[in-house]
C-alpha positions as MATLAB code, in Angstrom:
seq = 'MQVAIIGAGPLGRWLALAAARAGYTVLLEDVMPANLHHAQEYLRQQLGPAALPMVRFVSTIEDALREADLAIDCVPDELESKLEIFCLLDRMAPPRTIFITPTTRLSIADLASCTYRADRCVALAVDMREFAGSSMKDGDQLESGAEILLRTPSQATPETVALVQEFWTQVGFKPRFEAERLT';
ca = [
      72.512 -217.217  142.324;
      75.945 -216.170  141.049;
      78.600 -218.787  140.370;
      82.266 -217.814  140.099;
      84.393 -220.279  138.159;
      88.123 -219.826  138.587;
      89.920 -221.088  135.497;
      88.646 -220.985  131.914;
      90.347 -224.131  130.665;
      88.300 -227.075  129.372;
      86.778 -227.911  132.769;
      85.992 -224.262  133.559;
      84.369 -223.758  130.152;
      82.280 -226.896  130.587;
      81.166 -225.855  134.081;
      80.319 -222.340  132.836;
      78.233 -223.820  130.023;
      76.400 -226.237  132.321;
      75.690 -223.546  134.935;
      74.501 -221.013  132.336;
      72.210 -223.597  130.729;
      70.759 -224.275  134.193;
      69.936 -220.552  134.515;
      72.755 -219.389  136.775;
      74.696 -216.168  136.322;
      78.331 -217.187  135.789;
      81.506 -215.177  136.245;
      84.326 -217.002  134.475;
      87.837 -215.923  135.488;
      91.235 -216.702  134.095;
      94.515 -214.818  134.331;
      95.356 -215.844  130.757;
      93.541 -213.604  128.239;
      93.808 -216.317  125.576;
      91.885 -218.778  127.794;
      89.121 -216.223  128.349;
      88.940 -215.441  124.623;
      88.732 -219.139  123.748;
      86.049 -219.640  126.419;
      84.071 -216.683  125.097;
      84.090 -218.065  121.541;
      83.178 -221.559  122.731;
      80.302 -220.341  124.915;
      79.028 -218.020  122.175;
      78.780 -221.032  119.864;
      77.143 -223.239  122.506;
      74.743 -220.743  124.087;
      73.996 -218.374  121.234;
      73.850 -214.605  121.605;
      70.616 -214.576  123.629;
      71.949 -216.737  126.477;
      75.543 -215.497  126.433;
      74.766 -212.608  128.838;
      74.379 -215.290  131.532;
      78.196 -215.516  131.458;
      80.561 -212.655  132.220;
      84.269 -212.965  131.527;
      86.584 -211.403  134.097;
      90.357 -211.259  134.440;
      90.671 -211.028  138.233;
      89.566 -213.272  141.048;
      88.273 -210.211  142.894;
      85.866 -209.411  140.049;
      84.685 -213.025  139.896;
      84.068 -213.301  143.630;
      82.608 -209.891  144.415;
      78.996 -211.157  144.597;
      79.463 -214.915  144.237;
      77.289 -217.360  146.113;
      79.357 -220.330  144.902;
      83.015 -220.354  143.860;
      84.328 -223.365  141.961;
      88.058 -223.607  141.357;
      89.505 -225.397  138.362;
      93.127 -225.441  139.485;
      95.276 -228.598  139.428;
      94.492 -231.195  142.078;
      97.764 -230.580  143.916;
      98.103 -229.502  147.516;
     100.054 -226.302  146.794;
      97.606 -225.146  144.109;
      94.556 -225.892  146.254;
      96.004 -224.184  149.338;
      96.880 -221.102  147.299;
      93.429 -220.825  145.727;
      91.651 -221.485  149.037;
      93.659 -218.677  150.675;
      92.799 -216.287  147.823;
      89.135 -217.247  147.815;
      88.863 -216.988  151.589;
      90.432 -213.525  151.593;
      88.426 -212.102  148.676;
      84.991 -213.753  148.719;
      82.023 -212.480  150.713;
      81.455 -214.466  153.929;
      78.387 -216.214  152.435;
      80.342 -217.702  149.480;
      80.623 -221.485  149.383;
      83.799 -223.028  147.935;
      83.569 -226.123  145.740;
      86.806 -227.787  144.718;
      87.206 -230.800  142.439;
      89.549 -233.243  144.196;
      89.800 -236.954  144.730;
      93.232 -236.925  146.348;
      93.015 -234.186  148.960;
      91.070 -233.975  152.187;
      88.347 -231.316  152.126;
      88.483 -231.246  155.924;
      92.174 -230.350  155.790;
      91.688 -227.725  153.055;
      88.678 -226.232  154.827;
      90.618 -225.963  158.102;
      92.900 -223.434  156.363;
      89.967 -221.037  155.905;
      87.675 -218.984  158.109;
      84.695 -220.836  156.601;
      85.249 -224.541  157.080;
      81.464 -224.872  157.243;
      81.179 -223.580  153.655;
      83.645 -225.839  151.808;
      82.771 -228.856  149.652;
      84.838 -231.256  147.556;
      83.524 -232.507  144.242;
      84.940 -236.035  144.388;
      85.124 -236.608  140.646;
      88.392 -237.526  138.979;
      88.862 -234.461  136.794;
      92.106 -235.771  135.280;
      90.054 -237.525  132.610;
      88.388 -234.176  131.794;
      91.467 -231.969  132.127;
      93.950 -230.671  129.609;
      94.091 -232.189  126.166;
      91.945 -235.188  127.101;
      88.884 -232.950  127.592;
      87.780 -231.371  124.358;
      85.225 -228.595  124.055;
      81.875 -230.289  123.850;
      82.881 -233.177  126.146;
      80.601 -233.518  129.117;
      80.314 -235.411  132.311;
      77.377 -237.761  131.938;
      74.287 -235.732  132.800;
      72.026 -237.439  135.306;
      74.938 -239.310  136.832;
      75.461 -239.508  140.555;
      78.296 -237.345  141.832;
      79.944 -237.605  145.228;
      80.386 -234.431  147.251;
      82.509 -234.567  150.402;
      82.053 -232.073  153.226;
      83.997 -231.382  156.388;
      82.064 -232.365  159.500;
      81.343 -228.658  160.202;
      79.384 -228.152  156.968;
      76.068 -226.450  157.657;
      72.724 -227.747  156.394;
      72.436 -224.491  154.383;
      75.739 -225.243  152.627;
      74.649 -228.776  151.771;
      71.232 -227.565  150.550;
      72.669 -224.842  148.293;
      75.299 -227.139  146.798;
      72.723 -229.899  146.308;
      70.388 -227.458  144.554;
      73.177 -226.283  142.237;
      74.298 -229.758  141.139;
      70.707 -230.958  140.759;
      69.878 -227.955  138.541;
      73.016 -228.620  136.484;
      71.696 -232.155  135.908;
      73.389 -234.455  138.415;
      72.316 -236.547  141.388;
      74.462 -235.317  144.278;
      75.347 -237.645  147.131;
      77.042 -236.214  150.232;
      79.580 -237.763  152.551;
      80.986 -236.091  155.676;
      84.742 -236.242  156.144;
      86.553 -236.018  159.474;
      89.654 -233.879  160.037;
      92.736 -236.091  159.714;
];
C-alpha cells in the first residue's frame, strides 16, 4: 500500500517514519524544499540507509498522489486550509484513494461533501496542536498502542473503514470509529 503524506513538517515527518517502520511505501510531499531536506535527514537518521527507500520525497502533490491508496494531509486545522487541500486531493488522486485528515474542530461529513468521494474520507480526531510546530520535536511520538478516534461520514464504505483500520493498527494504534452525520 502507498501512503501519500502532504506536508513534511514535524507531524508529516513523524507519520512518514511510523508508516515506513510499519512497512508502507511513503511519498512525502512539501512545497518547501527546506522542509523536504530536513525530513530526509531526519528519516535517514531514524530509518538508516536500508529502510530509507521506503520513503520517497516529492515536491508536488501530483507526484505524491499518483498511485496513493491513502492520502494524509498535514495542513493547519482551519476550514480554508482543509477545503483547499480536499479540493486538490479530490482532483488529483486516483478514485480509489482514501483521504485522512487530522481534525478535532471540523466536520468530516461537511468536508467530505465537498468531494466526489464522501465515502472515502476519514477524520483522525486527535488534537494535533500539541504535536504541531515548535511543540513537536523530531523524535516526539504519539503514544504507540493508544486508542485513536477516527470519524467517518455516514456514507463511508466498509472497505474504507477496513483499509484505514488496517493502516492505523499496523502503525501501532487501536483505532475506534464513529460515524458522523451531515450537519
